[in-house]
C-alpha positions as CSV (number, residue, x, y, z in Angstrom):
1,M,92.3,86.5,165.2
2,A,90.6,83.3,163.9
3,I,90.9,82.3,160.3
4,H,88.4,79.7,159.1
5,L,89.6,77.2,156.5
6,Y,86.9,75.5,154.5
7,K,86.9,72.0,153.0
8,T,87.1,72.0,149.2
9,S,83.8,71.1,147.6
10,T,84.2,72.9,144.2
11,P,87.2,74.3,142.5
12,S,86.2,77.9,143.4
13,T,86.3,77.1,147.1
14,R,89.9,75.7,146.9
15,N,92.5,77.4,149.1
16,G,89.8,79.7,150.6
17,A,90.0,81.3,154.0
18,V,87.8,83.8,155.8
19,D,88.8,86.1,158.6
20,S,86.2,86.0,161.3
21,Q,87.0,89.6,162.6
22,V,86.1,91.2,159.3
23,K,82.4,92.3,159.1
24,S,80.7,93.4,155.9
25,N,77.7,95.5,157.0
26,P,78.6,99.2,157.0
27,R,77.0,102.0,159.1
28,N,74.2,103.7,157.0
29,N,75.2,107.3,158.1
30,L,78.9,106.8,157.1
31,I,78.3,105.6,153.5
32,Y,76.9,107.2,150.4
33,G,76.5,106.3,146.8
34,Q,79.4,106.8,144.6
35,H,78.6,107.8,141.0
36,R,81.0,105.9,138.7
37,C,80.5,107.3,135.3
38,G,83.7,106.0,133.6
39,K,83.7,102.4,132.6
40,G,85.7,103.1,129.5
41,R,83.3,105.6,128.0
42,N,83.9,109.2,126.7
43,A,81.7,112.2,127.2
44,R,79.3,111.0,124.6
45,G,78.9,107.6,126.3
46,I,80.7,105.7,123.6
47,I,83.1,102.9,124.6
48,T,86.6,104.1,123.8
49,A,88.7,101.8,126.2
50,G,87.9,98.2,125.6
51,H,87.7,95.6,128.4
52,R,86.6,98.2,130.9
53,G,83.4,98.3,132.8
54,G,81.1,96.0,134.7
55,G,82.0,95.2,138.2
56,H,79.8,95.2,141.4
57,K,78.2,98.5,142.6
58,R,80.2,100.0,145.4
59,L,79.2,102.4,148.2
60,Y,81.8,104.9,149.4
61,R,82.7,104.9,153.1
62,K,83.6,108.3,154.7
63,I,87.0,107.9,156.2
64,D,88.3,110.3,158.9
65,F,91.7,111.1,157.6
66,R,92.1,114.2,159.8
67,R,91.5,112.4,163.2
68,N,90.5,115.7,164.8
69,E,88.7,114.2,167.8
70,K,91.3,115.5,170.3
71,D,92.0,113.7,173.5
72,I,88.8,111.6,173.2
73,Y,89.3,107.9,173.5
74,G,87.7,105.6,171.0
75,R,87.3,101.9,170.8
76,I,87.6,99.7,167.7
77,V,84.2,98.0,167.2
78,T,84.5,96.4,163.8
79,I,87.1,95.8,161.1
80,E,85.5,95.9,157.7
81,Y,86.4,95.4,154.0
82,D,86.3,98.6,151.9
83,P,85.8,97.9,148.2
84,N,87.2,101.3,147.2
85,R,90.7,100.7,148.5
86,N,93.0,97.9,149.2
87,A,93.1,98.4,152.9
88,Y,90.7,97.4,155.6
89,I,88.9,100.1,157.7
90,C,87.8,100.2,161.3
91,L,84.6,101.6,162.9
92,I,85.5,103.6,165.9
93,H,83.1,104.5,168.7
94,Y,84.4,107.6,170.5
95,G,83.6,108.4,174.1
96,D,81.3,111.4,173.2
97,G,79.0,109.0,171.2
98,E,80.4,109.8,167.7
99,K,81.2,107.0,165.2
100,R,83.8,107.3,162.5
101,Y,85.8,105.1,160.1
102,I,89.6,105.2,160.1
103,L,92.1,103.1,158.1
104,H,92.9,99.9,159.9
105,P,96.2,100.2,161.8
106,R,98.4,97.2,161.4
107,G,98.2,95.0,164.5
108,A,95.1,96.6,165.9
109,I,92.3,94.2,166.9
110,I,88.7,94.6,167.9
111,G,88.4,96.1,171.4
112,D,91.7,98.2,171.2
113,T,91.5,101.8,172.4
114,I,92.9,104.6,170.3
115,V,93.3,108.4,170.9
116,S,94.5,111.4,168.9
117,G,96.1,114.5,170.4
118,T,99.4,116.2,171.2
119,E,100.2,114.4,174.5
120,V,99.1,110.8,173.6
121,P,101.5,107.8,173.9
122,I,103.3,106.7,170.7
123,K,101.6,103.4,169.9
124,M,99.9,101.7,167.0
125,G,96.6,103.4,166.1
126,N,97.2,106.7,168.0
127,A,97.5,109.9,166.0
128,L,99.9,112.7,166.8
129,P,100.4,115.9,164.8
130,L,103.8,116.4,163.3
131,S,104.7,119.2,165.7
132,A,104.0,117.0,168.7
133,R,106.2,114.2,167.4
134,Y,109.2,116.5,167.1
135,S,108.6,118.1,170.4
136,N,108.4,114.6,172.0
137,M,111.7,113.6,170.3
138,E,113.4,116.7,171.7
139,K,112.1,115.9,175.2
140,T,113.6,112.3,175.0
141,K,116.9,113.7,173.4
142,L,116.5,111.5,170.3
143,F,116.7,114.5,168.1
144,Q,119.6,116.8,169.0
145,A,121.3,119.5,167.0
146,P,124.8,118.5,165.9
147,T,127.7,119.8,168.1
148,E,130.8,121.6,167.0
149,P,133.8,119.4,166.4
150,E,136.7,119.7,168.8
151,A,139.4,120.0,166.0
152,P,138.7,121.6,162.6
153,L,138.3,119.2,159.8
154,V,140.8,119.5,156.9
155,S,139.9,118.6,153.4
156,K,142.2,116.3,151.5
157,R,142.0,118.7,148.5
158,G,143.7,122.0,148.9
159,G,144.0,121.8,152.7
160,R,141.1,124.2,153.4
161,V,139.2,124.0,156.7
162,I,135.5,123.1,156.2
163,H,132.8,123.3,158.8
164,I,130.0,120.9,158.7
């Protein structure tokens, strides 16, 4: 990941850096206009909260939170800035030709392959349902039911036998 540092020419460009992997042109069929009616105004349109409003117009990106493309491999094509959240998003090209946005997994770079399903390897960017995660844990014996103790445990108060 290359980060470009620029020479200072004005006070606004001081300490500036640009990540070369982050693109800014979104896919047209994955965005739509977001109606922002707030800006500190009530139902009649009168400003009730001062120092609110303004800002740049933002388009909403449709994010695939469900990741329901099962067992179809996808490739990260771009990493983009999303003005609606404080996380980057990735454009994924799936093997069946579909394109979707997902939240950018930490450590993923352009060209990485991701997949979602029940029998996929556990790695950054892959999506497994919760039931599959627990079944994989049972297979690897990381998650085992507690066993009975050999000798009964005696409480220090009253001398009663307690079972955990």
